[in-house]
CHARMM internal coordinates of N, CA and C (Angstrom, degrees):
IC EDIT
DIST 1 N 1 CA 1.4599
DIST 1 CA 1 C 1.5338
ANGL 1 N 1 CA 1 C 110.76
DIST 1 C 2 N 1.2870
ANGL 1 CA 1 C 2 N 117.45
DIHE 1 N 1 CA 1 C 2 N -37.45
DIST 2 N 2 CA 1.4961
ANGL 1 C 2 N 2 CA 119.70
DIHE 1 CA 1 C 2 N 2 CA -177.44
DIST 2 CA 2 C 1.5013
ANGL 2 N 2 CA 2 C 106.87
DIHE 1 C 2 N 2 CA 2 C -70.68
DIST 2 C 3 N 1.3445
ANGL 2 CA 2 C 3 N 119.64
DIHE 2 N 2 CA 2 C 3 N -33.27
DIST 3 N 3 CA 1.4743
ANGL 2 C 3 N 3 CA 119.33
DIHE 2 CA 2 C 3 N 3 CA -179.28
DIST 3 CA 3 C 1.5121
ANGL 3 N 3 CA 3 C 111.78
DIHE 2 C 3 N 3 CA 3 C -67.24
DIST 3 C 4 N 1.3832
ANGL 3 CA 3 C 4 N 115.97
DIHE 3 N 3 CA 3 C 4 N -38.51
DIST 4 N 4 CA 1.4736
ANGL 3 C 4 N 4 CA 120.93
DIHE 3 CA 3 C 4 N 4 CA 178.25
DIST 4 CA 4 C 1.5235
ANGL 4 N 4 CA 4 C 108.28
DIHE 3 C 4 N 4 CA 4 C -65.85
DIST 4 C 5 N 1.3155
ANGL 4 CA 4 C 5 N 116.70
DIHE 4 N 4 CA 4 C 5 N -42.51
DIST 5 N 5 CA 1.4577
ANGL 4 C 5 N 5 CA 117.58
DIHE 4 CA 4 C 5 N 5 CA 179.96
DIST 5 CA 5 C 1.5145
ANGL 5 N 5 CA 5 C 112.54
DIHE 4 C 5 N 5 CA 5 C -61.30
DIST 5 C 6 N 1.3715
ANGL 5 CA 5 C 6 N 117.62
DIHE 5 N 5 CA 5 C 6 N -41.73
DIST 6 N 6 CA 1.4723
ANGL 5 C 6 N 6 CA 120.13
DIHE 5 CA 5 C 6 N 6 CA -178.37
DIST 6 CA 6 C 1.5586
ANGL 6 N 6 CA 6 C 108.76
DIHE 5 C 6 N 6 CA 6 C -68.48
DIST 6 C 7 N 1.3259
ANGL 6 CA 6 C 7 N 119.17
DIHE 6 N 6 CA 6 C 7 N -38.23
DIST 7 N 7 CA 1.4831
ANGL 6 C 7 N 7 CA 117.54
DIHE 6 CA 6 C 7 N 7 CA 175.77
DIST 7 CA 7 C 1.5374
ANGL 7 N 7 CA 7 C 111.98
DIHE 6 C 7 N 7 CA 7 C -63.86
DIST 7 C 8 N 1.3204
ANGL 7 CA 7 C 8 N 113.74
DIHE 7 N 7 CA 7 C 8 N -42.10
DIST 8 N 8 CA 1.4979
ANGL 7 C 8 N 8 CA 116.11
DIHE 7 CA 7 C 8 N 8 CA 178.24
DIST 8 CA 8 C 1.4555
ANGL 8 N 8 CA 8 C 111.72
DIHE 7 C 8 N 8 CA 8 C -65.35
DIST 8 C 9 N 1.2916
ANGL 8 CA 8 C 9 N 121.74
DIHE 8 N 8 CA 8 C 9 N -37.40
DIST 9 N 9 CA 1.4720
ANGL 8 C 9 N 9 CA 125.36
DIHE 8 CA 8 C 9 N 9 CA 175.52
DIST 9 CA 9 C 1.4802
ANGL 9 N 9 CA 9 C 110.87
DIHE 8 C 9 N 9 CA 9 C -65.13
DIST 9 C 10 N 1.2941
ANGL 9 CA 9 C 10 N 118.06
DIHE 9 N 9 CA 9 C 10 N -42.29
DIST 10 N 10 CA 1.4692
ANGL 9 C 10 N 10 CA 120.48
DIHE 9 CA 9 C 10 N 10 CA 178.48
DIST 10 CA 10 C 1.5650
ANGL 10 N 10 CA 10 C 112.11
DIHE 9 C 10 N 10 CA 10 C -65.24
DIST 10 C 11 N 1.3343
ANGL 10 CA 10 C 11 N 115.86
DIHE 10 N 10 CA 10 C 11 N -39.22
DIST 11 N 11 CA 1.4835
ANGL 10 C 11 N 11 CA 117.08
DIHE 10 CA 10 C 11 N 11 CA 179.58
DIST 11 CA 11 C 1.4657
ANGL 11 N 11 CA 11 C 109.83
DIHE 10 C 11 N 11 CA 11 C -72.86
DIST 11 C 12 N 1.3226
ANGL 11 CA 11 C 12 N 120.63
DIHE 11 N 11 CA 11 C 12 N -33.97
DIST 12 N 12 CA 1.4526
ANGL 11 C 12 N 12 CA 122.38
DIHE 11 CA 11 C 12 N 12 CA 178.01
DIST 12 CA 12 C 1.5498
ANGL 12 N 12 CA 12 C 111.38
DIHE 11 C 12 N 12 CA 12 C -66.77
DIST 12 C 13 N 1.3264
ANGL 12 CA 12 C 13 N 113.67
DIHE 12 N 12 CA 12 C 13 N -40.51
DIST 13 N 13 CA 1.4941
ANGL 12 C 13 N 13 CA 116.89
DIHE 12 CA 12 C 13 N 13 CA 178.52
DIST 13 CA 13 C 1.5401
ANGL 13 N 13 CA 13 C 111.02
DIHE 12 C 13 N 13 CA 13 C -67.67
DIST 13 C 14 N 1.3214
ANGL 13 CA 13 C 14 N 118.37
DIHE 13 N 13 CA 13 C 14 N -41.90
DIST 14 N 14 CA 1.4703
ANGL 13 C 14 N 14 CA 119.71
DIHE 13 CA 13 C 14 N 14 CA 177.90
DIST 14 CA 14 C 1.5200
ANGL 14 N 14 CA 14 C 111.83
DIHE 13 C 14 N 14 CA 14 C -62.80
DIST 14 C 15 N 1.3830
ANGL 14 CA 14 C 15 N 115.70
DIHE 14 N 14 CA 14 C 15 N -38.71
DIST 15 N 15 CA 1.4690
ANGL 14 C 15 N 15 CA 117.89
DIHE 14 CA 14 C 15 N 15 CA 176.81
DIST 15 CA 15 C 1.5385
ANGL 15 N 15 CA 15 C 111.42
DIHE 14 C 15 N 15 CA 15 C -64.45
DIST 15 C 16 N 1.3017
ANGL 15 CA 15 C 16 N 117.59
DIHE 15 N 15 CA 15 C 16 N -42.87
DIST 16 N 16 CA 1.4131
ANGL 15 C 16 N 16 CA 125.35
DIHE 15 CA 15 C 16 N 16 CA -175.99
DIST 16 CA 16 C 1.5878
ANGL 16 N 16 CA 16 C 110.59
DIHE 15 C 16 N 16 CA 16 C -62.02
DIST 16 C 17 N 1.2533
ANGL 16 CA 16 C 17 N 115.99
DIHE 16 N 16 CA 16 C 17 N -43.92
DIST 17 N 17 CA 1.4626
ANGL 16 C 17 N 17 CA 120.73
DIHE 16 CA 16 C 17 N 17 CA -178.29
DIST 17 CA 17 C 1.5320
ANGL 17 N 17 CA 17 C 111.74
DIHE 16 C 17 N 17 CA 17 C -75.93
DIST 17 C 18 N 1.3256
ANGL 17 CA 17 C 18 N 118.39
DIHE 17 N 17 CA 17 C 18 N -36.01
DIST 18 N 18 CA 1.4505
ANGL 17 C 18 N 18 CA 118.84
DIHE 17 CA 17 C 18 N 18 CA -176.34
DIST 18 CA 18 C 1.5570
ANGL 18 N 18 CA 18 C 110.07
DIHE 17 C 18 N 18 CA 18 C -80.24
DIST 18 C 19 N 1.2677
ANGL 18 CA 18 C 19 N 120.63
DIHE 18 N 18 CA 18 C 19 N -20.21
DIST 19 N 19 CA 1.4617
ANGL 18 C 19 N 19 CA 122.76
DIHE 18 CA 18 C 19 N 19 CA -177.82
DIST 19 CA 19 C 1.5194
ANGL 19 N 19 CA 19 C 111.76
DIHE 18 C 19 N 19 CA 19 C -82.01
DIST 19 C 20 N 1.2856
ANGL 19 CA 19 C 20 N 120.60
DIHE 19 N 19 CA 19 C 20 N -16.36
DIST 20 N 20 CA 1.4081
ANGL 19 C 20 N 20 CA 123.74
DIHE 19 CA 19 C 20 N 20 CA -179.27
DIST 20 CA 20 C 1.5389
ANGL 20 N 20 CA 20 C 106.93
DIHE 19 C 20 N 20 CA 20 C -80.68
DIST 20 C 21 N 1.3685
ANGL 20 CA 20 C 21 N 113.59
DIHE 20 N 20 CA 20 C 21 N 139.52
DIST 21 N 21 CA 1.4381
ANGL 20 C 21 N 21 CA 120.94
DIHE 20 CA 20 C 21 N 21 CA -177.12
DIST 21 CA 21 C 1.5079
ANGL 21 N 21 CA 21 C 108.97
DIHE 20 C 21 N 21 CA 21 C -111.51
DIST 21 C 22 N 1.2729
ANGL 21 CA 21 C 22 N 119.71
DIHE 21 N 21 CA 21 C 22 N 144.17
DIST 22 N 22 CA 1.4532
ANGL 21 C 22 N 22 CA 122.88
DIHE 21 CA 21 C 22 N 22 CA 177.98
DIST 22 CA 22 C 1.5554
ANGL 22 N 22 CA 22 C 110.70
DIHE 21 C 22 N 22 CA 22 C -104.18
DIST 22 C 23 N 1.3400
ANGL 22 CA 22 C 23 N 117.36
DIHE 22 N 22 CA 22 C 23 N 7.92
DIST 23 N 23 CA 1.4767
ANGL 22 C 23 N 23 CA 122.16
DIHE 22 CA 22 C 23 N 23 CA 176.24
DIST 23 CA 23 C 1.5028
ANGL 23 N 23 CA 23 C 110.43
DIHE 22 C 23 N 23 CA 23 C -66.26
DIST 23 C 24 N 1.3454
ANGL 23 CA 23 C 24 N 112.89
DIHE 23 N 23 CA 23 C 24 N 135.69
DIST 24 N 24 CA 1.4620
ANGL 23 C 24 N 24 CA 119.36
DIHE 23 CA 23 C 24 N 24 CA 174.68
DIST 24 CA 24 C 1.5330
ANGL 24 N 24 CA 24 C 109.89
DIHE 23 C 24 N 24 CA 24 C -80.82
DIST 24 C 25 N 1.2874
ANGL 24 CA 24 C 25 N 115.86
DIHE 24 N 24 CA 24 C 25 N 142.28
DIST 25 N 25 CA 1.4516
ANGL 24 C 25 N 25 CA 120.37
DIHE 24 CA 24 C 25 N 25 CA -179.82
DIST 25 CA 25 C 1.5565
ANGL 25 N 25 CA 25 C 106.96
DIHE 24 C 25 N 25 CA 25 C -77.63
DIST 25 C 26 N 1.2887
ANGL 25 CA 25 C 26 N 115.52
DIHE 25 N 25 CA 25 C 26 N 136.63
DIST 26 N 26 CA 1.4049
ANGL 25 C 26 N 26 CA 123.57
DIHE 25 CA 25 C 26 N 26 CA 179.48
DIST 26 CA 26 C 1.5480
ANGL 26 N 26 CA 26 C 111.92
DIHE 25 C 26 N 26 CA 26 C -91.46
DIST 26 C 27 N 1.3244
ANGL 26 CA 26 C 27 N 115.20
DIHE 26 N 26 CA 26 C 27 N 143.21
DIST 27 N 27 CA 1.4977
ANGL 26 C 27 N 27 CA 116.47
DIHE 26 CA 26 C 27 N 27 CA -178.36
DIST 27 CA 27 C 1.5109
ANGL 27 N 27 CA 27 C 106.70
DIHE 26 C 27 N 27 CA 27 C -119.69
DIST 27 C 28 N 1.3081
ANGL 27 CA 27 C 28 N 114.62
DIHE 27 N 27 CA 27 C 28 N 127.84
DIST 28 N 28 CA 1.4467
ANGL 27 C 28 N 28 CA 121.06
DIHE 27 CA 27 C 28 N 28 CA 176.38
DIST 28 CA 28 C 1.5365
ANGL 28 N 28 CA 28 C 107.66
DIHE 27 C 28 N 28 CA 28 C -127.46
DIST 28 C 29 N 1.2916
ANGL 28 CA 28 C 29 N 117.06
DIHE 28 N 28 CA 28 C 29 N 130.84
DIST 29 N 29 CA 1.4751
ANGL 28 C 29 N 29 CA 120.20
DIHE 28 CA 28 C 29 N 29 CA -178.85
DIST 29 CA 29 C 1.5535
ANGL 29 N 29 CA 29 C 108.46
DIHE 28 C 29 N 29 CA 29 C -119.21
DIST 29 C 30 N 1.3618
ANGL 29 CA 29 C 30 N 113.30
DIHE 29 N 29 CA 29 C 30 N 138.04
DIST 30 N 30 CA 1.4627
ANGL 29 C 30 N 30 CA 116.87
DIHE 29 CA 29 C 30 N 30 CA 177.51
DIST 30 CA 30 C 1.5023
ANGL 30 N 30 CA 30 C 107.49
DIHE 29 C 30 N 30 CA 30 C -105.52
DIST 30 C 31 N 1.3617
ANGL 30 CA 30 C 31 N 117.27
DIHE 30 N 30 CA 30 C 31 N 152.18
DIST 31 N 31 CA 1.4592
ANGL 30 C 31 N 31 CA 121.85
DIHE 30 CA 30 C 31 N 31 CA -179.06
DIST 31 CA 31 C 1.5564
ANGL 31 N 31 CA 31 C 110.94
DIHE 30 C 31 N 31 CA 31 C -67.74
DIST 31 C 32 N 1.3142
ANGL 31 CA 31 C 32 N 117.58
DIHE 31 N 31 CA 31 C 32 N -26.94
DIST 32 N 32 CA 1.4804
ANGL 31 C 32 N 32 CA 122.00
DIHE 31 CA 31 C 32 N 32 CA -178.68
DIST 32 CA 32 C 1.5513
ANGL 32 N 32 CA 32 C 108.15
DIHE 31 C 32 N 32 CA 32 C -126.19
DIST 32 C 33 N 1.3527
ANGL 32 CA 32 C 33 N 116.60
DIHE 32 N 32 CA 32 C 33 N 141.52
DIST 33 N 33 CA 1.4231
ANGL 32 C 33 N 33 CA 120.23
DIHE 32 CA 32 C 33 N 33 CA -177.97
DIST 33 CA 33 C 1.5628
ANGL 33 N 33 CA 33 C 110.64
DIHE 32 C 33 N 33 CA 33 C -87.32
DIST 33 C 34 N 1.3607
ANGL 33 CA 33 C 34 N 119.38
DIHE 33 N 33 CA 33 C 34 N -22.20
DIST 34 N 34 CA 1.4404
ANGL 33 C 34 N 34 CA 119.61
DIHE 33 CA 33 C 34 N 34 CA -179.59
DIST 34 CA 34 C 1.5243
ANGL 34 N 34 CA 34 C 107.33
DIHE 33 C 34 N 34 CA 34 C -150.79
DIST 34 C 35 N 1.3033
ANGL 34 CA 34 C 35 N 116.69
DIHE 34 N 34 CA 34 C 35 N 147.39
DIST 35 N 35 CA 1.4343
ANGL 34 C 35 N 35 CA 124.65
DIHE 34 CA 34 C 35 N 35 CA -178.17
DIST 35 CA 35 C 1.5589
ANGL 35 N 35 CA 35 C 108.33
DIHE 34 C 35 N 35 CA 35 C -138.94
DIST 35 C 36 N 1.3481
ANGL 35 CA 35 C 36 N 118.20
DIHE 35 N 35 CA 35 C 36 N 126.22
DIST 36 N 36 CA 1.4377
ANGL 35 C 36 N 36 CA 119.96
DIHE 35 CA 35 C 36 N 36 CA 172.02
DIST 36 CA 36 C 1.4823
ANGL 36 N 36 CA 36 C 109.11
DIHE 35 C 36 N 36 CA 36 C -112.32
DIST 36 C 37 N 1.3406
ANGL 36 CA 36 C 37 N 116.47
DIHE 36 N 36 CA 36 C 37 N 130.33
DIST 37 N 37 CA 1.4424
ANGL 36 C 37 N 37 CA 123.56
DIHE 36 CA 36 C 37 N 37 CA -177.38
DIST 37 CA 37 C 1.5719
ANGL 37 N 37 CA 37 C 109.18
DIHE 36 C 37 N 37 CA 37 C -123.66
DIST 37 C 38 N 1.3025
ANGL 37 CA 37 C 38 N 113.81
DIHE 37 N 37 CA 37 C 38 N 147.67
DIST 38 N 38 CA 1.4949
ANGL 37 C 38 N 38 CA 119.79
DIHE 37 CA 37 C 38 N 38 CA 171.31
DIST 38 CA 38 C 1.4786
ANGL 38 N 38 CA 38 C 104.58
DIHE 37 C 38 N 38 CA 38 C -96.65
DIST 38 C 39 N 1.3952
ANGL 38 CA 38 C 39 N 113.90
DIHE 38 N 38 CA 38 C 39 N 171.47
DIST 39 N 39 CA 1.4519
ANGL 38 C 39 N 39 CA 119.72
DIHE 38 CA 38 C 39 N 39 CA 179.26
DIST 39 CA 39 C 1.5225
ANGL 39 N 39 CA 39 C 111.24
DIHE 38 C 39 N 39 CA 39 C -56.88
DIST 39 C 40 N 1.2795
ANGL 39 CA 39 C 40 N 116.50
DIHE 39 N 39 CA 39 C 40 N 136.30
DIST 40 N 40 CA 1.4647
ANGL 39 C 40 N 40 CA 124.42
DIHE 39 CA 39 C 40 N 40 CA 177.07
DIST 40 CA 40 C 1.5253
ANGL 40 N 40 CA 40 C 113.89
DIHE 39 C 40 N 40 CA 40 C 72.86
DIST 40 C 41 N 1.3341
ANGL 40 CA 40 C 41 N 119.02
DIHE 40 N 40 CA 40 C 41 N 4.58
DIST 41 N 41 CA 1.4370
ANGL 40 C 41 N 41 CA 121.89
DIHE 40 CA 40 C 41 N 41 CA 176.31
DIST 41 CA 41 C 1.5308
ANGL 41 N 41 CA 41 C 108.96
DIHE 40 C 41 N 41 CA 41 C -83.67
DIST 41 C 42 N 1.2880
ANGL 41 CA 41 C 42 N 116.83
DIHE 41 N 41 CA 41 C 42 N 154.73
DIST 42 N 42 CA 1.4343
ANGL 41 C 42 N 42 CA 125.26
DIHE 41 CA 41 C 42 N 42 CA 177.44
DIST 42 CA 42 C 1.5242
ANGL 42 N 42 CA 42 C 111.74
DIHE 41 C 42 N 42 CA 42 C -124.89
DIST 42 C 43 N 1.2881
ANGL 42 CA 42 C 43 N 114.77
DIHE 42 N 42 CA 42 C 43 N 150.21
DIST 43 N 43 CA 1.5286
ANGL 42 C 43 N 43 CA 117.76
DIHE 42 CA 42 C 43 N 43 CA 176.80
DIST 43 CA 43 C 1.5559
ANGL 43 N 43 CA 43 C 107.48
DIHE 42 C 43 N 43 CA 43 C -148.78
DIST 43 C 44 N 1.2917
ANGL 43 CA 43 C 44 N 116.79
DIHE 43 N 43 CA 43 C 44 N 131.66
DIST 44 N 44 CA 1.4440
ANGL 43 C 44 N 44 CA 123.43
DIHE 43 CA 43 C 44 N 44 CA 178.32
DIST 44 CA 44 C 1.5436
ANGL 44 N 44 CA 44 C 106.02
DIHE 43 C 44 N 44 CA 44 C -96.02
DIST 44 C 45 N 1.2869
ANGL 44 CA 44 C 45 N 116.37
DIHE 44 N 44 CA 44 C 45 N 123.11
DIST 45 N 45 CA 1.4619
ANGL 44 C 45 N 45 CA 123.37
DIHE 44 CA 44 C 45 N 45 CA 179.59
DIST 45 CA 45 C 1.5490
ANGL 45 N 45 CA 45 C 105.55
DIHE 44 C 45 N 45 CA 45 C -105.18
DIST 45 C 46 N 1.3626
ANGL 45 CA 45 C 46 N 116.39
DIHE 45 N 45 CA 45 C 46 N 142.89
DIST 46 N 46 CA 1.4292
ANGL 45 C 46 N 46 CA 122.57
DIHE 45 CA 45 C 46 N 46 CA 176.65
DIST 46 CA 46 C 1.5070
ANGL 46 N 46 CA 46 C 108.95
DIHE 45 C 46 N 46 CA 46 C -111.46
DIST 46 C 47 N 1.2880
ANGL 46 CA 46 C 47 N 114.00
DIHE 46 N 46 CA 46 C 47 N 124.33
DIST 47 N 47 CA 1.4525
ANGL 46 C 47 N 47 CA 120.42
DIHE 46 CA 46 C 47 N 47 CA 176.63
DIST 47 CA 47 C 1.5019
ANGL 47 N 47 CA 47 C 113.87
DIHE 46 C 47 N 47 CA 47 C -111.98
DIST 47 C 48 N 1.3343
ANGL 47 CA 47 C 48 N 118.99
DIHE 47 N 47 CA 47 C 48 N 149.35
DIST 48 N 48 CA 1.4540
ANGL 47 C 48 N 48 CA 122.15
DIHE 47 CA 47 C 48 N 48 CA 177.26
DIST 48 CA 48 C 1.4589
ANGL 48 N 48 CA 48 C 107.16
DIHE 47 C 48 N 48 CA 48 C -134.80
DIST 48 C 49 N 1.3140
ANGL 48 CA 48 C 49 N 114.60
DIHE 48 N 48 CA 48 C 49 N 161.06
DIST 49 N 49 CA 1.4708
ANGL 48 C 49 N 49 CA 122.44
DIHE 48 CA 48 C 49 N 49 CA -176.72
DIST 49 CA 49 C 1.5067
ANGL 49 N 49 CA 49 C 112.38
DIHE 48 C 49 N 49 CA 49 C 105.21
DIST 49 C 50 N 1.2943
ANGL 49 CA 49 C 50 N 113.62
DIHE 49 N 49 CA 49 C 50 N -147.43
DIST 50 N 50 CA 1.5497
ANGL 49 C 50 N 50 CA 118.94
DIHE 49 CA 49 C 50 N 50 CA -178.70
DIST 50 CA 50 C 1.5171
ANGL 50 N 50 CA 50 C 109.70
DIHE 49 C 50 N 50 CA 50 C -85.12
DIST 50 C 51 N 1.3589
ANGL 50 CA 50 C 51 N 114.26
DIHE 50 N 50 CA 50 C 51 N 73.43
DIST 51 N 51 CA 1.4777
ANGL 50 C 51 N 51 CA 121.88
DIHE 50 CA 50 C 51 N 51 CA -172.76
DIST 51 CA 51 C 1.5603
ANGL 51 N 51 CA 51 C 107.40
DIHE 50 C 51 N 51 CA 51 C -81.72
DIST 51 C 52 N 1.3403
ANGL 51 CA 51 C 52 N 115.95
DIHE 51 N 51 CA 51 C 52 N 130.04
DIST 52 N 52 CA 1.4107
ANGL 51 C 52 N 52 CA 123.33
DIHE 51 CA 51 C 52 N 52 CA 178.70
DIST 52 CA 52 C 1.4786
ANGL 52 N 52 CA 52 C 107.07
DIHE 51 C 52 N 52 CA 52 C -107.59
DIST 52 C 53 N 1.3065
ANGL 52 CA 52 C 53 N 116.68
DIHE 52 N 52 CA 52 C 53 N -170.02
DIST 53 N 53 CA 1.4910
ANGL 52 C 53 N 53 CA 121.04
DIHE 52 CA 52 C 53 N 53 CA 175.92
DIST 53 CA 53 C 1.4979
ANGL 53 N 53 CA 53 C 107.83
DIHE 52 C 53 N 53 CA 53 C -77.26
DIST 53 C 54 N 1.3207
ANGL 53 CA 53 C 54 N 118.23
DIHE 53 N 53 CA 53 C 54 N 127.65
DIST 54 N 54 CA 1.4550
ANGL 53 C 54 N 54 CA 123.33
DIHE 53 CA 53 C 54 N 54 CA 179.72
DIST 54 CA 54 C 1.4814
ANGL 54 N 54 CA 54 C 107.93
DIHE 53 C 54 N 54 CA 54 C -106.05
DIST 54 C 55 N 1.3650
ANGL 54 CA 54 C 55 N 117.06
DIHE 54 N 54 CA 54 C 55 N 152.53
DIST 55 N 55 CA 1.4696
ANGL 54 C 55 N 55 CA 122.25
DIHE 54 CA 54 C 55 N 55 CA 179.55
DIST 55 CA 55 C 1.5429
ANGL 55 N 55 CA 55 C 110.12
DIHE 54 C 55 N 55 CA 55 C -161.33
DIST 55 C 56 N 1.2552
ANGL 55 CA 55 C 56 N 111.52
DIHE 55 N 55 CA 55 C 56 N 179.37
DIST 56 N 56 CA 1.5118
ANGL 55 C 56 N 56 CA 119.25
DIHE 55 CA 55 C 56 N 56 CA 177.97
DIST 56 CA 56 C 1.4701
ANGL 56 N 56 CA 56 C 110.67
DIHE 55 C 56 N 56 CA 56 C -127.54
DIST 56 C 57 N 1.3105
ANGL 56 CA 56 C 57 N 118.98
DIHE 56 N 56 CA 56 C 57 N 133.14
DIST 57 N 57 CA 1.5175
ANGL 56 C 57 N 57 CA 121.08
DIHE 56 CA 56 C 57 N 57 CA 176.14
DIST 57 CA 57 C 1.4872
ANGL 57 N 57 CA 57 C 110.23
DIHE 56 C 57 N 57 CA 57 C -72.50
DIST 57 C 58 N 1.3099
ANGL 57 CA 57 C 58 N 118.34
DIHE 57 N 57 CA 57 C 58 N -22.88
DIST 58 N 58 CA 1.4873
ANGL 57 C 58 N 58 CA 120.06
DIHE 57 CA 57 C 58 N 58 CA -173.57
DIST 58 CA 58 C 1.5241
ANGL 58 N 58 CA 58 C 105.15
DIHE 57 C 58 N 58 CA 58 C -127.02
DIST 58 C 59 N 1.3343
ANGL 58 CA 58 C 59 N 119.33
DIHE 58 N 58 CA 58 C 59 N 105.46
DIST 59 N 59 CA 1.4061
ANGL 58 C 59 N 59 CA 121.36
DIHE 58 CA 58 C 59 N 59 CA -178.33
DIST 59 CA 59 C 1.5346
ANGL 59 N 59 CA 59 C 113.36
DIHE 58 C 59 N 59 CA 59 C -73.39
DIST 59 C 60 N 1.3641
ANGL 59 CA 59 C 60 N 117.97
DIHE 59 N 59 CA 59 C 60 N -11.89
DIST 60 N 60 CA 1.4847
ANGL 59 C 60 N 60 CA 118.89
DIHE 59 CA 59 C 60 N 60 CA 172.96
DIST 60 CA 60 C 1.5133
ANGL 60 N 60 CA 60 C 111.59
DIHE 59 C 60 N 60 CA 60 C -74.67
DIST 60 C 61 N 1.2997
ANGL 60 CA 60 C 61 N 114.35
DIHE 60 N 60 CA 60 C 61 N -23.00
DIST 61 N 61 CA 1.5128
ANGL 60 C 61 N 61 CA 116.50
DIHE 60 CA 60 C 61 N 61 CA 178.94
DIST 61 CA 61 C 1.4972
ANGL 61 N 61 CA 61 C 111.05
DIHE 60 C 61 N 61 CA 61 C -92.78
DIST 61 C 62 N 1.2730
ANGL 61 CA 61 C 62 N 119.41
DIHE 61 N 61 CA 61 C 62 N -42.33
DIST 62 N 62 CA 1.4846
ANGL 61 C 62 N 62 CA 124.35
DIHE 61 CA 61 C 62 N 62 CA 179.19
DIST 62 CA 62 C 1.4458
ANGL 62 N 62 CA 62 C 111.60
DIHE 61 C 62 N 62 CA 62 C -156.36
DIST 62 C 63 N 1.3592
ANGL 62 CA 62 C 63 N 114.44
DIHE 62 N 62 CA 62 C 63 N 147.15
DIST 63 N 63 CA 1.4974
ANGL 62 C 63 N 63 CA 120.42
DIHE 62 CA 62 C 63 N 63 CA 174.25
DIST 63 CA 63 C 1.4826
ANGL 63 N 63 CA 63 C 106.41
DIHE 62 C 63 N 63 CA 63 C -124.19
DIST 63 C 64 N 1.2951
ANGL 63 CA 63 C 64 N 117.55
DIHE 63 N 63 CA 63 C 64 N 140.08
DIST 64 N 64 CA 1.4568
ANGL 63 C 64 N 64 CA 126.31
DIHE 63 CA 63 C 64 N 64 CA -178.06
DIST 64 CA 64 C 1.5040
ANGL 64 N 64 CA 64 C 109.56
DIHE 63 C 64 N 64 CA 64 C -116.75
DIST 64 C 65 N 1.3090
ANGL 64 CA 64 C 65 N 116.05
DIHE 64 N 64 CA 64 C 65 N 127.75
DIST 65 N 65 CA 1.4463
ANGL 64 C 65 N 65 CA 118.86
DIHE 64 CA 64 C 65 N 65 CA 179.39
DIST 65 CA 65 C 1.5451
ANGL 65 N 65 CA 65 C 108.31
DIHE 64 C 65 N 65 CA 65 C -137.66
END
COOR INIT
IC SEED 1 N 1 CA 1 C
IC BUILD
C-alpha cells in the first residue's frame, strides 16, 4: 500500500510541476471597447501594448489588414 501511495505521490508531483507555465501574460489595449458596423462599413482600431499579428478565420465576417 505504501508503494502505491509513493508512486501516486510522485506522479501527482510531476504533473503539478509540469503543468505550471512560466509564460508572462501579454496585455493589449484597444482605444474602443465596442464597435458596431453596418454592411460595407469600415473601422480602424488602434491597439497598444504587446500587439501581435491579428487576423480573421472567416473573411466573410471580418477582414484584417
